[in-house]
N, C-alpha and C positions, 0 to 999 in steps of 0.2 A: 180241353184247355189244361195243360199241365201247370203245376204250381210248386214252387220251392219256398218255404217259409224260413226266414232267417230271424232268430230271436237272440237277444242279448241275455245271457245267463248270469254273468258275473263281470265285474270291472275291477281290475287290480290297479291301484293308483288313481289318477284323475282322468276323466273323460269329459270334455266340454260339450259333447253332443248327446251321448247315450246315457240312459239309466237302465238298470236291470229290468227285464221284461219288455223293453222296447223291441219292436219287430218291424220288418219290412218283407216284401215278397218279390220273387222273380216269377213272372208269368210268361208262359209260352217260350221259356228258355232265354228271353232277352229283354223283357219289359220289367223295369224296376218300379214297383208300386209302394208308396209310403205315405202315410198321413203326416209324418214328421220329417225333419231334416235327416239326411244320410251323410255319414262321414266318409270322405274319399279314402282315408287311410284304411277303413274297415273293408272297403271293396277289394283292396289288394290281398287280403287274407283269404277270401273265398273265390276269387276269379279263376284260379287254376282248377277248381273243383265244381263250379256251379253247372257247367254243361253236363258233365257225367251224372251229377245228382239230379238235375232236372229231367234227364232221360231215364231215370229209374235205377241207375247203378247203385248197388247197396253201399252205404257208408262203410260197412264192415269189409267189403271187397276192396275198398279204396284205402283201408287202414285208418279210417277217420272216426270210428265209433262202432255202434252195434247195428243191427239190421234196420232200426227205425230212425236213428238220429246220428248226424255227423257233428263232431266237436272240433272247431277251428279256433285258433287263438289269434 
């Protein structure tokens, strides 16, 4: 079972949904797992990338970060 962890690192301005360190997970490339609410606007930020990242493509190869972590705004 493959897993992609999405974690809120920082918030600039005001967010009514997330706080820093909130996280949710994409399992098997399409199942969103979260103990808290998920903001629909945040999904738009990572939708273009989640399939590649879930399949193990390096964030560095995608121009999103280093070998271990992707950073998406």
